[in-house]
SEDO-202254 format. One record per residue: residue in one letter; x negated, y negated, z of N, C-alpha, C in turn. Coordinates in steps of 0.1 Angstrom, whole numbers, plus 5000, padded with zeros to 4 digits. Layout:
# residues N
AXYZXYZXYZ/...
END
This chain:
# residues 389
M088961314348089061304363087961224368/N088261124377087261034383086661104395/D085261114395084661194405084261114418/T084760984418084360904430085260924441/L086460984439087360994450087161134457/A086761134470086461254476087661344478/L087361474477088461574479088061674490/P089161724497088861824507088361954501/T087462024508086862144502087862264504/T088162334494088962454495088162574489/D088862684488088262804482088462804467/D088762914461088862914447090362894443/A091062804449092462774446092462734431/P093562774424093662744410093562594406/L094062504415094062364411093062284420/Q092162354425091062284433090462184424/G090262064430089661954422090561854415/L091861894415092861804409093461714419/R093861594415094461504424095861474419/V096861474428098261444424098761334433/L099461234426100161134434101661164433/D102161174445103561204447104361074450/L105061024440105860904442107260934445/G107561064448108961104449109561094463/Q110861104463111561114476112561234475/Y113061274486114061384487113361514482/I113761574470113461714467112661734454/A113161684443112661734430111161714428/A110761584429109261564427108461604439/P108961584451108161634463107961784463/A109061854459108862004459107862054449/A107961984437106962024427105561984432/A105361874438104061834443103561924454/Q104561974462104062074473103562204466/T104262254456103762364449102262344444/L102062224438100662194433099762194445/A100162144457099362144469099062284473/D100062374473099862514477098862574468/L098762534455097862584446096462524446/G096262434456094962374458094762234454/A095762164448095562024445095561934457/D094861824456094861724467096061634464/V097161644471098361574468098461454478/I098561334473098661214480100161164479/K100761164490102161124490102260974493/L102760894484102860754485104260724491/E104360664503105660634509105760484512/P107060444511107360304515107160284530/P107160164535106960144550107960224558/G109160244554110060324562109960474560/G109060514550108860654548109860714538/D109560834533110460914524111760924532/A112860894525114160904531114461044536/A113761144530113961284535113461314549/R112661224554112161244568113361244578/H114461174574115561154584116861194579/V116961264568118261314563118861414572/G119961384578120561474588119761514600/W118861424604117961454615117561324622/S117461334635117061214643116061244654/Q115561364655114761404666113261354664/D112861344652111461294649111461264634/A110261244629110161204615109861314605/Y110361434609110061554601111361644600/G112361584594113561654592113461774583/P114561854583114461984575114061964560/M114661864554114261844540112861804538/F112361714546110961674546110061784549/S110361864559109561974564109462084553/A110562094545110562204535109662174523/Y109362044520108762014507107561924508/N106961914519105861814520104661864528/R104461994530103362044537102062024528/G100962004535099662004528099361874520/K100161774523099961644516099261544525/R098661434519098261324526099161204524/S099561144535100561034534099860894534/V100260814524099760684523100960584523/V100960484531102060384531101560264524/L102260214513102060094507103360024504/D103359894506104559814503104559764489/L105259824480105259794466105959654463/R106559594473107159464472106059354472/S104859394477103759294477102759314466/D102159214462101159224451100059314455/T099559304467098459394472098859544471/G100059564476100559704476100659764462/R101259684453101359734439099959754433/Q099059664435097759684429097059804435/Q097159824448096559944454097160074448/A098460074447099160184441098760214427/Q098660114419098160134405096760184405/R095860134413094560184413094560334417/L095360364427095460504432095960594421/A096960554414097560634403096560664392/L095760564389094760584378093560664382/R093460694395092360784400092860934400/C094160954397094761084398094861154384/D094961284385095161374373096661374370/V097461374380098961394378099661294387/V100661234381101661144389103061204387/L103761224398105061274398106061174404/A107261164398108161064403109561114400/N110561074409111961104406112760974410/T112760874402113460754404114360714393/R115260624395116060574383115160514373/P115560534360114760474349114560324351/G113260284349112960144350112460094364/A112760174374112360134388110860124389/L110160224385108660214387108060124377/E108660104366108060004356107959864362/K108859834371108859704377107659684387/Q107059804391105959804400104659824392/G104659834379103459864371103060014372/L104060104376103760244378104560334369/G105060274358105760354348104860444340/A105460544334104660634326103860574315/A104460494307103760424296102660334301/Q102960264311101960164317100660234321/L100860344329099660414334098960494324/M099760564315099060644305098360564295/A098760434292097960354283096560324289/Q096460314302095160294308094360414311/S095060534312094460654315094960764306/P094360784294094960874284094961024289/R094161054299094061194304095161214315/L095861114319096861124329098061214325/I098561294334099761374331100861314341/Y101861264335102961194342104161284342/G104661324353105961404354107061324360/R108161314353109261234359110561304358/V111361284368112761344369113761234370/S114761234362115861144363117161224365/A118261154368119461224370120161254356/F120261154348120961164335120161114323/G118861134323117961094312117460954313/Q116560924304115960794304116660684296/Q117460734287118160634277119660664277/G120360574272121860584270122560534282/P123860524281124760464292124660534305/A124560664304124460744317123160734324/S122160684318120860684324120760594336/I121660484336121560394347122360434360/R123060554358123860604370122960664380/P123360634393122660714404123160854403/G122260944407122761084406121961184414/F122661264422121961364430122361504425/D121861604431122161744427123661764425/I124461714434125961754433126561694420/A126061574415126661524403126261614391/A125061664391124561754380125361884381/Q125561934393126362064394127762044388/A128361924391129661894386129761884371/E128861794365128961754351128361854342/S127561944346126962054338127862164335/G128962174342129862294341129562394352/M128562374360128162474370129262494381/M129862384385130962394396132162464390/S132462444377133662504371133562654371/L132362714373132162854373132162914387/N132062824397131762874411132962854420/G133462964426134562964435135663054431/E136763054438137863144435138763084424/P139363164416140163104404141363014408/D141963044420143062964424142762854434/R141462824435141062724445140262614437/D139862514444139062404438137662464435/P137062404425135662444422134762414434/V133762494436132862494447131362474443/R130762384450129262364447128462484451/V127362514445126462614450125962574464/G125862664474125662624487124362564491/F123462534482122262464485121962374473/T120962294473120662194462119962274451/V120662354444120062444434119562374423/V120162264418119662194407118362114410/D118262064422117061994426115862094427/V116162214432115162324433114762364419/L115662384410115362424396114662314389/A114962194392114262084386112762074390/A112562104403111262104408110362214402/Q110962334400110262444394110062414379/T110962344372110862314358109762204357/L109762114366108662004366107262074368/T107162164377105962234380105462304367/T106362374361106062444348105462354338/G106162234336105762144326104462084329/V104162054342102861994345101762094343/L101962224347100962324344100662344330/A101762334321101562344307100762224302/A101062104307100361984302098861994307/L098562044319097262064323096462164314/L097162274310096462364301096162304288/R097162224283096862154270095762054271/R095661984283094661884285093261954285/G093262074290091962144291091462174277/R092362184267091962214253091662084245/T092461984248092461864239091961744246/G091861744259091461624266092561514268/R093761544262094861454263095761484274/G096261374281097261384291098661404284/G099761374291101061384285102161344294/L103361334289104461294297105361424298/V105661464310106661574313107961504317/D108961504309110161434312111361524313/L112161524323113261604325114361544333/S115561594332116661534340117461644347/L118061604358118861704365119961764357/I120561684348121761734340121261834330/D120061814324119561904314119162034321/V118562024332118162144340119362224343/A120462164348121662234352122362304340/V122462234329123062284317122262404312/A120862394312120062504307120162624316/A120362604329120562714338121762804335/L122662744327123862824324123762884310/A122562914306122362964292123163094290/N123263184299124063304297125563274295/A126063184304127463144302127763074289/W126762994285126962924272126963024260/T126063124261126063224251127363304250/E127863344262129163414263130263324256/Y130263194259131263104253131063094238/R129863084233129663074219130063204211/L129763324218130063444211131463484212/T132163454223133563504224134563394221/G134163264221135063164219135963134231/Q135763204242136563194254135763114265/M136463014271135762934281135563024294/P134263034298134063104311134663034322/L135363104331136063044342135663114355/R135863034366135463094379136363204383/R135863304389136663414393136163474406/G135463384414134963434427133863524425/N133863634432132763734430133063824418/G132163894413132263974401131963894388/Q131963964377131663904365132863914355/P133163824347134363824339134463934329/L133263974324133264074313132764214316/A132564234329131964364333132464394347/A132664534350133064574363132664724365/P132264764377131964674388130664594386/A130764464388129564384386129564274396/A128664274406128664174416129864174425/E130464294427131664304435131264314450/V131964244458131764244473132664344479/I132064444486132864554492132564554507/A133664564514133464574529133164714533/T132164724543131864854549132264854563/R131764954571132164954585131664844593/D130464794590129864684599129464564591/G129864554579129564434571129964444556/Q129364364548129664364534128464394525/I128664454514127664474504128064424491/V127164404482127464374468126864484459/L127564524449127064624440127464604425/S126664654417126864654402126664784396/A127564834388127364964381128364964369/Y128164874359129164854349128964924336/T127764984334127565064322128165204325/Q128565274314129165404316128265494324/E126965494321126065584328126065544343/H125965414346125865374360127165394367/F128265374361129565394368129765544371/A129365634362129465774365128565814376/R127365754376126465774387126965724401/L127565604400128165554413129265654418/C130165694409131165784414130665914420/A129565964413128966094419128366064432/T127665954433126965914445127865904457/I129065844455129965824467130865944468/G130666054461131366174463132766174456/Q132966094446134266094439134066084424/P133466194419133066194404134366184395/Q135566224400136766214392137166074388/L136665974396136965834393136465794379/A135365854375134865824361135765864350/Q136665964353137666004343139065944344/D139265874355140465804357140765704346/T141865704340142165624328142065474332/R142265434345142165294349140765254349/F139765344349138365314351137465374341/A137965444331137165524322136265444313/T136665314310135765224302135565094309/N134565024305134364894311135564804309/Q136164804297137364724295138464754304/A138664884307139664924316139364884330/R138164894334137764854348137964704350/V137664624340137864484341139364454342/A140164524334141664504335142164544349/N141564644355142064704368141064674379/R140464554379139364524388139864534403/S141064484405141564484419141764634424/A142264714416142464854420141164924422/L140164894413138864954414138164904427/T138264774430137664724443138264794455/E139564814455140264884466139765024468/V139665094457139165234457137765244463/L136865144458135565144464135565104478/R136365014482136464974496136765094505/Q137765174501138165284509137065394509/A136365414498135365514498134165474507/L133865344508132665304515132965254530/S134265244533134565184546134065264558/H133665394556133165474568131665464569/F130965384561129565374561129165244567/D127965244574127365114577126765054564/A126664924564126164854552124764904548/E123864904558122464944555122365084549/A123165174556123065314552123665334538/I124765274534125265294521124465234510/V123865124513122865064503121765154500/D121265224511120165314509120665434500/I121865484503122365594496122565554481/L123165444479123365394465122065374458/A121065324465119765304458119165434454/Q119265544463118765674459119465724447/G120765684445121465724433121265634421/G120365544422120065454411121065344409/I121765304419122765204418122265074424/V122464954417122064824422123064784433/A122564764445123364724456122564644466/G123164564474122464484484123364454496/T122764454508123564404520123664254520/I124864204523124964064523124564014537/R123463934537122863894550122963744552/T122863704564122563564567121063544569/M120663424570119163404571118563464584/K119363474594118863534606118563684605/D119163744594118963884592117863914583/V117263814576116163834566114863844574/R114163944572112863974579111763994569/P110663924571109463944563108964094565/G108664154553108164294554109264394553/R110564344552111664444552112464414539/S113064524534113964514522113264444511/G111964464509111264404498110764264500/V111164194510110664064513109164074517/S108264004510106864024513106563984527/A105664054533105264034547104663894549/D103963844538103263714539103963604532/L105263624529105963514522106163394530/F106363404543106563294552105163234556/T105163104558103963034562104262944574/D103362914582103562824593103462674589/V104362594592104362454589104162374602/E103062304603102762224615103162084613/A103462014624103761874624103261814638/P102761694638102361634651103461634661/G103161694673104061694684105161794683/R105061894674106061994673105462134672/T106162224677105762364676105862404661/P104862474656104962524641106262604639/I106762584627107962664623107462744610/R108162864609107862944598108962934587/V108462904575109362884564108862954552/P109662984542109163054529108162964522/G107063024517106062954510106162994495/L104962994488104963034474105563174473/P106463194463107063334462106263424452/F104963384450104063474443102663474449/S101963574446100563564450099663574438/L098463524439097463524428096163584434/N095863704428094763784434094863804449/D096163834453096463864467096363734475/R096263624469096163494477097563424477/R097963394489099163304490098663174496/Q099563084500099262954505098662964519/P097862864523097362864537098462794546/V098162794559099062724568099162574563/G100362524563100562384559100862294570/R100462164569100662064579101361944573/L102361894580103061784575102361654579/P102261554570101561434574102461334582/A101861274592102561164598102661044588/L103660964590103860854581102660764580/G102060754569100860664567099660714573/E099560844577098460894585097160884577/H097160884564095960884556095760764548/T096460654551096360534544094960474544/C094360454555093060404556092060494549/E092160624551091260714545091260714530/V092460714524092560714510092160584504/L092560464510092160334505090660324505/A090060374516088560364517087860444505/E088460564502087960644491088060564477/L089060484476089160404464088060304462/D087460264473086360164472085060224473/S084960364474083660424476082960444462/
END
C-alpha cells in the first residue's frame, strides 16, 4: 500500500486504510465496492464524463436514480475520459495507488485502456483485482453482452420459477447481480487475508453465469440424486409438503413449512386438527406431496378465520416455520426480527435523505455510518491532487 495518498480518518473499521478503485457500472462491482466502503475502505468511483449509467436507469429527476442510490454511498467520484491519453494515464496511476480494483466489463474492454488485470498486476504485485463478466473471460460466449436476466435464463434459474402451466418467470429483482456482488466481496476479502500472510495480491475472477448456476446447488443435487429434472411448480417444494405453501387467511396470506412427520403432527395439533396427521391422504410426506392440493385446501379452511399476524404467532409458539407475506411498505425496522439499525440514511446533494437497508450484519455492534452519494466528478480535483502529493 502506498502511503502517499491521503485517506479520510475513520474509527476502527475493519478495512480502514485500504483503497479501492471502483471501475464498475450498474450493480455487481459497484455493490461489492459499497460493501467495502461500509467496512471502512476509501472507495474511489471512476466514472466516464456521462457518469455511471446507473445514475439514470429508470430515472430522470436527478443524477441519483434508485440503482445508483442503492449501491454507491460513501464513495468518492472521479471523472476521467479514458478515450484521451491523459485520462488513461491518470486512471492507470490511480489504479496502481490502490489495494483493490473492481470491474464488471466485457472481456478485453479495460485492457484497451491499460487497466486490465494482467497489466496492472504486473506493475503492482500486491494489487487485488476483482472482475465480473457475464459469461467468462474465454470461449465463444465470453464476447456476448449479458445482464442478470440472461444469467437467470441460461443457468436454469428461470426454469424453476413460476407456475407449471405458465411461462418461466424471472426472480423479481436482479438476484444474480446481487449474488455476484456478494461473491466478489467474499473473494476480495479472502485475497486480502492471503495478502496479509504472503504479501501477494491476486485475481478474483467470476461470471454471472457461474454465480447463477452455483446458486442452484440444491436443485442440482436433487437432479443428480433422483435423475429427475426439477421443474417449476409455483409455490411449494416438489419433494416435500407442506413446504413453502401459500395459505390465505382472513386478512392476508402466509407461507408455512412443516414437512417432517414431527412438524406436520405439531402443525395439526397447533391448528386444532390433530386427526389430520392420521388421514391416509396426509399420513406421510409422500402422500402429502401426492395430495398437495387437498392438503392446501384443508389448511386454508382451518386458517381462514385467523388474521395473518395472529396465526403466524400461534404457529411460531407451536414450533412451526411460518411467515406473513408482506410488501415493502409493511416491513418495519425493529419488528418481526428485522434489526432496528438495519436501515441507514443515504444523502445526496439537493435531496432529502432516504432510508435504505445497509449491511445485514454487525461487527462488535457496529454497523455502517450514514452514507452520502457523490455528485458526478465531485472529488476529481481532490483525488488527482493526492496523486501528485
